[in-house]
C-alpha positions as CSV (number, residue, x, y, z in Angstrom):
1,X,-14.6,-39.0,-18.5
2,X,-11.1,-37.9,-18.1
3,X,-12.3,-34.9,-16.1
4,X,-14.0,-37.2,-13.5
5,X,-10.9,-39.4,-13.3
6,X,-8.7,-36.3,-12.7
7,X,-11.1,-35.0,-10.0
8,X,-11.0,-38.4,-8.4
9,X,-7.2,-38.5,-8.2
10,X,-7.1,-34.9,-7.0
11,X,-9.5,-35.8,-4.2
12,X,-7.6,-38.9,-3.4
13,X,-4.2,-37.0,-3.2
14,X,-5.8,-34.2,-1.2
15,X,-7.3,-36.6,1.3
16,X,-4.0,-38.5,1.7
17,X,-2.2,-35.2,2.2
18,X,-4.7,-34.0,4.8
19,X,-4.5,-37.3,6.6
20,X,-0.7,-37.1,6.6
21,X,-0.8,-33.5,8.0
22,X,-3.2,-34.5,10.7
23,X,-1.0,-37.5,11.7
24,X,2.0,-35.1,11.7
25,X,0.1,-32.9,14.3
26,X,0.1,-29.7,12.3
27,X,-3.0,-28.4,14.1
28,X,-1.3,-28.7,17.5
29,X,1.5,-26.3,16.5
30,X,-0.3,-23.5,14.7
31,X,1.0,-20.9,17.1
32,X,4.6,-21.7,16.4
33,X,5.9,-19.4,13.5
34,X,8.1,-22.1,12.0
35,X,5.4,-24.7,11.9
36,X,3.0,-22.1,10.5
37,X,5.4,-21.2,7.7
38,X,6.2,-24.9,6.9
39,X,2.5,-25.7,6.9
40,X,1.7,-22.8,4.5
41,X,4.5,-23.8,2.1
42,X,3.2,-27.4,2.3
43,X,-0.4,-26.2,1.5
44,X,0.9,-24.3,-1.5
45,X,2.8,-27.3,-2.9
46,X,-0.3,-29.5,-2.4
47,X,-2.4,-26.9,-4.3
48,X,0.1,-26.6,-7.1
49,X,0.5,-30.4,-7.4
50,X,-3.3,-30.8,-7.5
51,X,-3.6,-28.3,-10.4
52,X,-0.7,-29.9,-12.3
53,X,-2.2,-33.4,-11.7
54,X,-5.6,-32.3,-12.9
55,X,-4.4,-30.9,-16.2
56,X,-2.0,-33.8,-16.7
57,X,-4.8,-36.3,-16.4
58,X,-7.7,-34.4,-18.0
59,X,-5.6,-32.8,-20.8
60,X,-7.9,-30.8,-23.1
61,X,-11.2,-32.4,-22.1
62,X,-12.3,-29.7,-19.5
63,X,-12.0,-27.0,-22.3
64,X,-14.1,-28.7,-24.9
65,X,-17.7,-27.5,-25.5
66,X,-20.2,-30.0,-26.6
């Protein structure tokens, strides 16, 4: 059950991050090198935070075989 809860919170955080990036207008500035660099760094942080959050919530449950 913890795995589903972790996936739910990862999905929620990713959706909120995506909404924030759309509201910031990231897609309109994709040709500017500074915006592209900032956006790529932001995507990496979102990915790393998602992985950390998943394992912090799910703990050892995803690795158990039943």
